[in-house]
C-alpha positions in Angstrom: -51.1 -198.3 16.7 -54.0 -198.5 14.3 -56.3 -195.6 13.4 -60.0 -195.6 14.5 -60.9 -196.0 10.8 -58.8 -199.2 10.6 -60.5 -200.6 13.7 -64.0 -199.7 12.2 -63.1 -201.5 9.0 -61.7 -204.6 10.7 -64.1 -207.4 9.8 -62.5 -209.8 12.3 -64.0 -207.7 15.1 -67.5 -208.2 13.7 -66.8 -211.9 13.0 -65.6 -212.5 16.5 -68.5 -210.5 18.1 -71.1 -212.4 16.1 -69.6 -215.8 17.2 -69.1 -214.6 20.8 -72.6 -213.3 21.2 -74.5 -216.2 19.7 -77.6 -217.0 21.8 -77.4 -213.7 23.8 -80.6 -211.7 23.8 -80.5 -208.9 21.2 -77.4 -210.3 19.5 -77.3 -210.7 15.8 -75.0 -211.4 12.9 -73.8 -207.8 12.4 -71.8 -206.3 15.3 -69.3 -203.8 13.9 -67.2 -201.4 16.0 -68.5 -197.9 15.6 -67.0 -194.6 16.8 -68.8 -191.3 16.0 -66.8 -188.3 17.0 -68.6 -185.1 18.2 -69.3 -182.9 15.2 -68.8 -185.5 12.5 -72.5 -186.3 12.0 -74.8 -183.3 11.6 -78.3 -182.9 12.9 -80.9 -183.2 10.2 -84.6 -183.7 9.6 -84.3 -187.5 9.0 -86.7 -188.4 11.8 -90.3 -189.0 12.8 -91.1 -185.4 13.7 -90.5 -182.2 11.7 -90.2 -180.0 14.8 -87.2 -182.0 16.0 -83.7 -182.5 14.6 -82.0 -185.8 14.7 -78.3 -186.8 14.9 -77.4 -190.4 13.9 -74.8 -192.0 16.2 -73.9 -194.9 13.9 -75.4 -197.7 16.1 -78.1 -198.8 13.6 -75.4 -199.5 10.9 -73.1 -201.2 13.4 -75.9 -203.5 14.6 -77.4 -204.3 11.3 -80.6 -202.5 12.1 -81.2 -204.0 15.5 -80.7 -200.9 17.6 -81.3 -197.2 16.9 -79.4 -194.7 18.9 -79.7 -191.0 18.1 -79.8 -187.6 19.6 -83.0 -185.6 19.3 -83.2 -181.9 19.9 -85.9 -179.1 19.7 -86.1 -177.4 16.3 -89.1 -175.2 16.8 -91.5 -174.3 19.6 -94.1 -176.9 20.6 -97.4 -176.2 19.0 -99.4 -179.4 19.2 -96.8 -182.0 20.3 -96.6 -185.5 19.0 -100.2 -186.5 19.5 -101.2 -189.7 21.3 -99.3 -192.6 19.8 -97.4 -195.8 20.5 -94.5 -197.6 18.9 -94.2 -201.3 18.0 -90.8 -201.6 19.6 -89.2 -204.2 21.9 -87.1 -201.5 23.7 -87.4 -197.7 24.0 -85.4 -195.4 26.3 -85.2 -191.6 26.4 -82.3 -190.0 28.4 -82.6 -186.2 28.7 -79.2 -184.7 27.9 -80.3 -181.0 28.4 -83.4 -179.0 28.9 -86.7 -180.8 29.7 -89.8 -182.3 28.1 -93.2 -183.1 29.3 -94.9 -186.4 28.4 -98.3 -187.9 29.1 -98.2 -191.6 29.9 -101.8 -192.8 30.2 -103.3 -189.9 32.1 -100.2 -188.9 34.1 -98.0 -185.9 33.2 -94.3 -186.6 33.6 -91.7 -183.8 33.6 -88.4 -185.3 32.3 -85.5 -183.1 33.2 -81.8 -183.1 32.5 -80.2 -186.4 33.6 -83.6 -188.2 33.8 -84.2 -191.5 32.0 -87.5 -193.0 30.9 -87.9 -196.6 29.8 -91.2 -197.0 27.9 -92.4 -200.6 27.8 -93.6 -201.9 24.4 -96.9 -200.5 23.3 -97.3 -197.8 26.0 -99.5 -194.9 24.8 -97.8 -191.5 25.2 -97.8 -187.9 24.1 -94.8 -185.5 24.2 -96.6 -182.2 24.5 -94.1 -179.6 25.8 -90.4 -179.0 25.8 -87.8 -176.3 26.4 -85.8 -174.6 23.6 -82.6 -176.4 24.7 -84.2 -179.8 25.0 -82.0 -182.6 23.7 -82.3 -186.3 24.5 -80.7 -189.5 23.6 -83.1 -192.0 22.3 -82.4 -195.8 22.0 -84.9 -198.1 20.3 -85.0 -201.6 19.1 -85.5 -202.5 16.3 -84.6 -199.6 14.0 -87.5 -200.2 11.7 -90.8 -200.0 13.6 -94.4 -198.9 13.3 -95.7 -195.8 15.1 -99.5 -195.8 15.3 -101.8 -193.1 16.5 -104.1 -194.0 19.4 -107.3 -192.6 20.9 -106.7 -189.8 23.5 -107.2 -191.0 27.1 -107.3 -187.5 28.6 -106.9 -183.8 27.7 -103.4 -182.4 27.1 -102.2 -179.3 29.0 -101.1 -176.4 26.8 -97.3 -176.1 26.1 -95.3 -173.4 27.7 -94.6 -170.5 25.2 -90.9 -170.1 24.4 -89.4 -166.7 25.5 -89.5 -165.2 22.0 -93.2 -166.2 21.7 -94.5 -164.7 24.9 
Protein backbone atom coordinates (compact mmCIF):
# COMPACT_ATOMS: atom_id res chain seq x y z
CA UNK A 1 0.00 0.00 0.00
CA UNK A 2 1.30 3.48 -0.88
CA UNK A 3 1.59 6.37 1.53
CA UNK A 4 -0.59 9.46 1.14
CA UNK A 5 2.58 11.41 0.20
CA UNK A 6 3.19 9.01 -2.70
CA UNK A 7 -0.39 9.42 -3.90
CA UNK A 8 -0.10 13.23 -3.72
CA UNK A 9 3.12 13.10 -5.77
CA UNK A 10 1.69 10.71 -8.39
CA UNK A 11 1.64 12.77 -11.61
CA UNK A 12 -0.41 10.10 -13.39
CA UNK A 13 -3.43 11.00 -11.24
CA UNK A 14 -3.18 14.63 -12.35
CA UNK A 15 -2.64 13.63 -15.98
CA UNK A 16 -5.63 11.27 -15.97
CA UNK A 17 -7.83 13.84 -14.21
CA UNK A 18 -6.93 16.58 -16.70
CA UNK A 19 -7.82 14.30 -19.62
CA UNK A 20 -10.94 12.88 -17.98
CA UNK A 21 -12.33 16.31 -17.08
CA UNK A 22 -11.74 18.05 -20.45
CA UNK A 23 -14.76 20.13 -21.32
CA UNK A 24 -16.35 19.90 -17.88
CA UNK A 25 -17.30 23.26 -16.28
CA UNK A 26 -14.60 24.40 -13.86
CA UNK A 27 -12.10 21.83 -15.07
CA UNK A 28 -8.52 22.77 -15.84
CA UNK A 29 -5.12 21.36 -16.63
CA UNK A 30 -4.05 21.02 -13.00
CA UNK A 31 -5.95 18.48 -10.91
CA UNK A 32 -3.72 17.02 -8.22
CA UNK A 33 -4.81 14.81 -5.38
CA UNK A 34 -4.62 16.71 -2.10
CA UNK A 35 -4.97 15.55 1.49
CA UNK A 36 -4.61 17.98 4.37
CA UNK A 37 -4.70 16.31 7.77
CA UNK A 38 -6.14 18.20 10.74
CA UNK A 39 -3.42 20.13 12.50
CA UNK A 40 -0.90 20.02 9.62
CA UNK A 41 -1.65 23.49 8.26
CA UNK A 42 -1.74 26.25 10.86
CA UNK A 43 -4.09 29.20 11.03
CA UNK A 44 -2.44 32.45 10.02
CA UNK A 45 -3.10 35.99 8.93
CA UNK A 46 -2.75 35.27 5.19
CA UNK A 47 -6.21 36.47 4.27
CA UNK A 48 -8.30 39.46 3.37
CA UNK A 49 -9.17 40.60 6.92
CA UNK A 50 -6.85 41.13 9.89
CA UNK A 51 -9.58 40.30 12.42
CA UNK A 52 -9.84 36.74 11.05
CA UNK A 53 -7.38 33.85 10.89
CA UNK A 54 -7.22 31.61 7.83
CA UNK A 55 -6.25 27.96 7.35
CA UNK A 56 -5.37 26.83 3.83
CA UNK A 57 -6.80 23.43 2.91
CA UNK A 58 -4.56 22.80 -0.10
CA UNK A 59 -7.23 23.05 -2.79
CA UNK A 60 -5.83 26.16 -4.50
CA UNK A 61 -2.55 24.39 -5.20
CA UNK A 62 -4.27 21.16 -6.22
CA UNK A 63 -6.49 22.99 -8.74
CA UNK A 64 -3.89 25.34 -10.15
CA UNK A 65 -5.59 28.39 -8.65
CA UNK A 66 -9.11 27.64 -9.86
CA UNK A 67 -10.64 27.02 -6.43
CA UNK A 68 -9.87 28.43 -2.99
CA UNK A 69 -11.00 26.41 0.01
CA UNK A 70 -10.02 27.60 3.46
CA UNK A 71 -11.26 27.79 7.02
CA UNK A 72 -11.82 31.24 8.47
CA UNK A 73 -12.19 31.90 12.19
CA UNK A 74 -12.64 34.86 14.50
CA UNK A 75 -9.39 36.37 15.73
CA UNK A 76 -10.72 39.44 17.54
CA UNK A 77 -14.08 40.93 18.45
CA UNK A 78 -16.04 42.64 15.69
CA UNK A 79 -15.59 46.36 15.76
CA UNK A 80 -16.61 47.59 12.33
CA UNK A 81 -16.96 44.42 10.28
CA UNK A 82 -15.96 44.06 6.67
CA UNK A 83 -17.65 47.15 5.26
CA UNK A 84 -19.90 46.99 2.22
CA UNK A 85 -18.12 45.16 -0.58
CA UNK A 86 -18.44 42.65 -3.37
CA UNK A 87 -16.08 40.13 -4.92
CA UNK A 88 -15.39 39.47 -8.58
CA UNK A 89 -15.86 35.75 -8.21
CA UNK A 90 -17.66 33.17 -10.28
CA UNK A 91 -18.47 31.07 -7.20
CA UNK A 92 -18.62 31.84 -3.47
CA UNK A 93 -19.95 29.68 -0.63
CA UNK A 94 -19.76 30.06 3.14
CA UNK A 95 -20.56 27.04 5.35
CA UNK A 96 -20.66 27.82 9.09
CA UNK A 97 -18.70 25.15 10.98
CA UNK A 98 -19.21 26.63 14.44
CA UNK A 99 -20.62 29.73 16.06
CA UNK A 100 -22.50 32.30 14.02
CA UNK A 101 -22.08 35.41 11.89
CA UNK A 102 -24.46 38.15 10.80
CA UNK A 103 -24.32 39.40 7.24
CA UNK A 104 -26.18 42.12 5.40
CA UNK A 105 -27.22 41.21 1.84
CA UNK A 106 -28.76 44.27 0.19
CA UNK A 107 -30.84 45.59 3.09
CA UNK A 108 -31.59 42.24 4.75
CA UNK A 109 -29.83 40.96 7.86
CA UNK A 110 -29.07 37.23 7.73
CA UNK A 111 -28.01 35.24 10.81
CA UNK A 112 -25.82 32.35 9.60
CA UNK A 113 -25.55 29.70 12.30
CA UNK A 114 -23.70 26.42 12.70
CA UNK A 115 -24.56 24.09 9.82
CA UNK A 116 -25.96 26.89 7.63
CA UNK A 117 -24.69 27.41 4.09
CA UNK A 118 -24.83 30.59 1.99
CA UNK A 119 -24.20 30.77 -1.75
CA UNK A 120 -23.42 34.33 -2.82
CA UNK A 121 -24.04 34.94 -6.50
CA UNK A 122 -21.35 36.86 -8.38
CA UNK A 123 -21.27 40.56 -7.56
CA UNK A 124 -23.71 40.54 -4.62
CA UNK A 125 -23.02 43.40 -2.20
CA UNK A 126 -22.65 42.24 1.38
CA UNK A 127 -21.30 43.20 4.80
CA UNK A 128 -20.28 40.80 7.59
CA UNK A 129 -20.92 42.94 10.66
CA UNK A 130 -21.12 40.62 13.67
CA UNK A 131 -19.90 37.19 14.75
CA UNK A 132 -19.41 35.03 17.82
CA UNK A 133 -16.00 34.39 19.44
CA UNK A 134 -16.19 30.74 18.28
CA UNK A 135 -17.17 31.58 14.69
CA UNK A 136 -15.48 29.39 12.11
CA UNK A 137 -16.59 28.89 8.54
CA UNK A 138 -15.49 27.03 5.46
CA UNK A 139 -15.19 29.36 2.49
CA UNK A 140 -15.01 28.11 -1.09
CA UNK A 141 -14.33 30.58 -3.90
CA UNK A 142 -13.45 30.46 -7.56
CA UNK A 143 -11.09 31.66 -8.83
CA UNK A 144 -8.43 32.03 -6.12
CA UNK A 145 -7.22 35.40 -7.39
CA UNK A 146 -10.08 37.86 -7.38
CA UNK A 147 -10.81 41.50 -6.83
CA UNK A 148 -12.73 42.74 -3.78
CA UNK A 149 -14.19 46.18 -4.24
CA UNK A 150 -15.85 48.50 -1.74
CA UNK A 151 -19.39 49.57 -2.62
CA UNK A 152 -21.74 52.29 -1.43
CA UNK A 153 -23.81 51.37 1.65
CA UNK A 154 -27.42 50.56 0.90
CA UNK A 155 -28.59 50.77 4.53
CA UNK A 156 -27.40 51.33 8.09
CA UNK A 157 -25.62 48.47 9.82
CA UNK A 158 -26.72 47.23 13.26
CA UNK A 159 -24.12 47.35 16.01
CA UNK A 160 -22.18 44.15 16.76
CA UNK A 161 -22.84 42.16 19.91
CA UNK A 162 -20.06 42.73 22.51
CA UNK A 163 -18.10 39.60 23.33
CA UNK A 164 -18.42 38.42 26.97
CA UNK A 165 -15.05 39.88 27.99
CA UNK A 166 -16.02 43.26 26.47
CA UNK A 167 -19.35 43.74 28.23
